[in-house]
C-alpha positions, -999 to +999 in steps of 0.1 A: +476-182+328+453-188+360+420-171+374+422-131+377+424-137+413+454-157+408+472-131+387+465-108+412+482-125+439+510-130+411+516-095+408+513-088+447+538-108+450+562-089+429+556-103+394+539-069+385+545-079+347+516-100+351+493-070+354+494-066+317+475-100+314+446-081+328+450-050+308+448-071+279+418-090+290+397-061+297+410-034+280+383-037+251+356-034+277+373-005+296+378+017+262+340+008+254+329+025+286+350+053+280+338+056+242+302+058+262+314+085+283+334+107+259+325+099+225+360+105+211+389+076+209+416+102+226+396+108+255+385+070+259+424+062+255+431+084+284+402+073+304+413+036+298+448+042+311+439+062+340+413+035+351+442+009+347+467+027+365+440+035+395+432-002+396+468-013+398+473+014+425+448+000+445+452-038+436+461-048+473+422-036+478+411-062+460+394-089+479+378-113+455+343-105+466+333-099+435+349-104+397+377-083+392+362-072+359+331-058+381+356-043+407+375-028+375+347-015+359+334+000+392+366+021+391+359+032+355+322+038+362+331+061+390+358+076+372+338+083+341+310+099+360+335+123+378+350+135+347+319+136+327+293+151+355+296+185+342+293+180+306+262+158+300+246+126+312+266+095+312+260+064+290+242+080+261+231+053+233+264+049+209+263+065+175+268+032+157+239+013+173+236-017+154+196-023+139+191-054+123+185-048+086+151-062+070+157-046+035+181-024+017+155+000+005+157+036+013+123+035+030+141+012+055+176+031+061+152+063+067+131+044+091+159+028+110+177+065+110+143+074+128+144+048+149+178+055+162+168+091+169+135+086+188+155+059+207+182+084+216+159+111+227+135+089+249+169+075+265+176+113+274+144+119+289+148+091+312+158+101+348+200+094+355+194+065+375+174+043+354+192+052+322+225+042+338+208+009+349+196+004+317+230+009+299+247-012+319+222-040+318+219-041+282+252-024+265+276-041+287+254-074+295+259-070+334+240-087+361+217-071+386+241-082+412+270-067+391+253-034+384+245-032+422+281-036+429+295-012+403+269+016+411+263+008+449+223+008+443+204-021+461+198-052+440+159-050+442+162-010+435+184-019+403+156-046+391+130-018+397+150+009+379+154-014+351+117-024+348+108+014+349+131+022+326+117-005+301+082+005+307+095+043+301+111+041+271+080+018+258+055+044+267+080+074+255+083+054+219+049+048+215+042+085+220+017+078+251+037+101+274+029+138+273+058+162+268+074+179+294+090+172+328+081+137+346+090+129+384+092+091+384 
């Protein structure tokens, strides 16, 4: 089949069944975003269905100025924020983060658990605006421009947020930041 834009044009001209091609292509990525927000399969599946339904209903507004994936992710991002805002900060580090093994010993396994726990704790301490940009950059592999398109944050600010988040994480993980609230 053709490009995403070509498929969208076909769908808009009556070949609605082709929308399934876009769903197949992006369902795992949108589901992964749902897992980030909700931490359970059932809610992530409901979320994914809602994202694709909203995208379908708004397909006529897609102008092709960004990739379809960026446009779709933006819909999911804002839907996830609105569903999740009252519960907890968005986009926490996943429980099953993969840290490469260097040995199979119990000391290494204990160290890995401690490292993941420390990273999780440090991420929670980041201001939400930094954490969101950092997660989109590292977890979803988005470019600065894509993050800007998804979040409506200017690209220079996105770069600054990612830089500051990495710097802040480094300080938090090395223990050089004092405990307590921080205004960044």
